N, C-alpha and C positions, 0 to 999 in steps of 0.2 A: 181345177173348175170340174164337177162331172160331167159326164153327156148324161144326155136328156134322150128319150125315147124319141124315134125318128116318126112322124105323122106315117102311116099304112101310106099313103096314095106317095107320097115322098119316097117311099121304101123302094113302092114297087118302080118310080120312074127311072128312080139311081140302079137300083135295079138290070134294069132293061138294057142301059148302057153302059159296056163294058169300060169304057174309057173315064166315064164320071164315076163309075163304081170304085175306079182302082185310084183313080184322085181322094173323092170320098172318103176312101178306106184310110188317106196318107195324113189328112187334116188334124189335128189335135181337137181336144173337146171343145176347146172356147172356139173354133173354127167352125166344126160342125154345129154348134149352137146357133152360131149366127148363121147358119144359112137354114137352120130350122125357121129363126125367128124370122126371115123373111119371107118364107112359106106361110106362117101363121101370123103376120103381119098384113096378107091380104086376104085370109080367107073370111076374115067379117065383110067384105067390102064386095064377095064376088068372086073375085079374083086368082083364085087357090088353084085352078089349071092352067093360068098365064102363068104365075108364079111360078109351079112346079117347074113346064117348060123351061120358062128363061133361068131356073137353077141350075137346071141338070145343062141347057146348053152353057152354062158358065165352067159347072164343076167339067166339064168334056175340053172346053181350052182351059183349063188349069188356072182360072180365073178368078180372081176372090173380089174384084173391083164392086159388083154388083151387089154384095152383102156387108161390105163395111162401112161401117157408119151406121150400122141399121139398128 
C-alpha cells in the first residue's frame, strides 16, 4: 500500500510532538493511512481539530487502538 499525503494540520501537529513524530515515522504505510483516514473522517462534521489532537495523543502513547477498524 502506498503512502498518502498527510493533511497539513495533522503533519504540523505530529511534527510538534517529538514522541508522536518518532512513532508515526515507524508506522507502515497502511498504518499511517489509518491515522489519516481517522482524521479525514472527522473533518466533514467539524471535529478535525479534536481528531488531530486525539491522534497525536494516541501516537505519543504508541497506541493504535483509536485507528483500528476505521
